[in-house]
N, C-alpha and C positions, 0 to 999 in steps of 0.2 A: 341213471331217472328207474327207480323200480320196477315192477313190472306189473304192479296197476297201476303208477300214474301212467308208464307208454299207454297200457291199451284202455284207459280213460279215454286220452288223448288221440288214440286212432280211433275209436269205436264208433263216432258218428259217421267215417267215412267208408271203414270195411263194411257196416250198415249200408250205406248209399251203393258202394259197389254190389253187394250182398242182392241187393233190391236189381238193381241195371243185370245182373246175371240171372238172376232166377223170374225178372216180370215181376218179381209182387215183392210188399213188405214180409205176409207171414212167413213164405218158401225162406227169405232171405237169412231172415232173425231166428228162423230154427235149426237153419245152415251157423251162422255165426256163432248160438248156443253150444251149440255143439261143438266148435274149436275152443270157445272160452272150458267148456269143462275138459277138452283134449288139455290145454294148458294147466289145469288148474292138479291133473293127475298123471303131468311131466315134469321133471325139477329140469332134464334138461331143456325141455322145447321153452319152459317159464322163462328159464336163464337168458336162452335165440330170443325170445319176443321181446326181454327186457332191453337187447342191446341193438334191434332192427327190426325197423318197421316192416322190414320185407320177410323175416319171417312168421312174424302175423300172419302176414297174408297168405305166404306158401303152407301155412296150416291150416288155414281155412281153404287154399286148393285142393290140398290133399283130402278134405273130405267129401267137399262139394264133386270131387275127379269119383271114390268111389263111393259116390250117392247113400255113404255113412246112414243118414238120417230118413232114408227113403221111406221107414219101415211108418214111424214117427208121421211123418207127411198125409198119409193117403188115409187119416179119420177127417182130419179138418179136409183133403179137397175133396172129399165126398157131400160136404156142404160147401162151395164156393166152384159154381161157374165158373166166373172168371181163372179162379185159381189154379183149375182145370186145365182153361184153355192155353194158360201161360206155360204151365209140365207139357201140353200136349205138342205144343208147340217147339218148345227146348225136345223131346226126343225126337225129333226127324233130324237132328244134325251136332254133330260136336263141334260143339263149340268152342274150341279151344284158339282157335284165331279170332274168335271173340271176346275173348279174357284173355290175351296179347294184346288187342285195340284197344278196352280198356283199360288196362292197367297202364297202358301208354300213357296213353293220352289222357283219357278221366282221371285216374289216380299219380300222373304223375310223377309215376317208376323209369328207370334210365333201364335203355336195354338190355342191361347187364343183372340190373335186378329185377328186372319181368322174365329175363331167360334162368334166375333164379329160383323164383314163384315157381314156374311153369315147372320147372324140373328139363328144359330144353336148353341148347345151345344158342348163345346171342345170336347167330347166321340164321337159326331157328326161328328162331323173333319174327324176325327180316321179312321171312316170307310167310311168316303168318298172319301178321302186319301187311301186308300185300294182298292174301288171300281174303282180310278181311274189307280192306279197301278195294277189291275188285267185285266183291259180292254188292259194297254198298252199291257202286257208280252201278249195278247190276237191278238194285232195285226199282219197284215201282213209283212212279212220282204219284205225289200227289196234293193236296191243296191244303196252304199252310198260311194262319193266321199268327201276325209276331203283335204282343201287346209289349212297348216299350216305348216310355216317354224319353229318352234321347235319342236325338235325330241322327246323331253319329254312327251311335250302337243300331239303330232299326235299319240305318244304310248298311250298314256292313253284315247284317242279319239276312237281309232283304239277298243282298249280292252270294253271299255264300250260302241261301238257301237254289236259286236260283242255278248257280253254279253247278250242283250236283243233282238237279233236272225237276226240282218240283216248284209247282208256281204259289207265291204266295197271294192271294186274298184280299191283303188288304194292314196296316196298320194300326193299332190305336195304340193313344195318349192315358188311355184314362178304362174305368172296369164300364162306363158307361157306351161308350164308345166300342169296345170290345163286344159288349153285347149285341150293339144294335149291328155289326160287322158281322158275324158268327150266325145272326138271325135273316141278314141278305145274302149270306153266303156261306154256307156249313163251311168247317173243314175240316180235312184228314189228321193233321199234328197243330198242337199250338206250343210256342215258346215265347214263354211269358215273363219279363223281371217281375219282382216283388212290388218295390218303390213306385207308386205312379205319379204322374203331375199335381195332379189336380189331389192329394194325397189319400187315391183310392190306393185298396190292393189289388197287386194281383193278383194273390192268394182267392181273394173274394172273386173277381171276375171269371176264375176257369170254374170256379165251385158255378155260378151262373150257369157256365158255359156246358158243363157236366153234368146239367140239367135236361140239356138237349140230347146225351149220347155218351156213352164211352170213349170219348180222344185221346190219345196219349197227345200225353202234355210234358214239356221238359221247360226247368224253371232257369231260369240264368240270369242269378244276382250276384250282387256284391255281399249278402247280409246271408249266409247258408245258418248260421247259425242260429237266425229265425226258424228254420222247418229244419235241423239236425236236434232236435229237445229231447226226440224219444216219450214227449208227453201227446203228443197224438198219430194221428196215420200221415207219414211223411210223401214226399213224391217220389216215385221209382227214379224218374231220370231229375237231375241239379248237377248245373254247371255252375263254379263260380267268376267272378267276373274279375279282372280281365280275364278273358279266356282267349284261349287258341282257337283255330278254325278247325284243327283237328281235332280235340275235345267234342266241338258241338256236332262235329259230323261224326263224332263215333256214339254218341246222344240221338241223334236224331235216328242213326243207325238204327239201336236199339229199342230203340220206340217204336217205330215200323215197325220191326221184325216183330214183333209182342200184338203189335195192333191196338193196345192199349197200357195206358198208366193213371188209369183209377188210383188212388192211394184205397188197398185191403186193410182191413183189419186184422 
């Protein structure tokens, strides 16, 4: 596979990872652009990316870790309060353990590939993931609204959310139900499917809810390609069905860490 084909195939998912890591589309895409520019300027790197998905994420990680594009972000941050809040939140911790968790769960890299991307040993990856999980378990509880029309999946999500200490305020199968539940009992986090029971859209339901305030949202869908198009602001947190519980837990942790996932242009 050529390097252009390899990058085209992986770009939507690298952008998803970058959004989850930085807390916004604007910052994430800036780092992704810097990664692509580095690949264009380095023949050895291009050849590595053509052979390995991990090499692309490794190049991104090196740029992210060194803060290579911080200067480019400065002017835009001054105009975006949410963006400033996300960057301020990031500055309070060393995010390596969150990178390890996201790479291993959301991006589904093996322990060995995660180690290569982060330039650490596989044993260090185990320790970083354990640290991230411990941090998740120590997070403050919140109230969660689930928008999902498949009963079995809805029950699975309810159980998962409850197991990590959060409270489910309701489960909605349609856009109308979601709005009614949220008006009655506002939530601090929303888990939403895209295709709902009556043909309504989870995307539209979330847009309705965001009119009441900026609440973190995680889309859980069998159709990620409907959102990973690059043609509109994309969700910061997107999990693909069938999902692993660890993947949803990681997305919940990251969403609550930033406290907001409203798409940023």
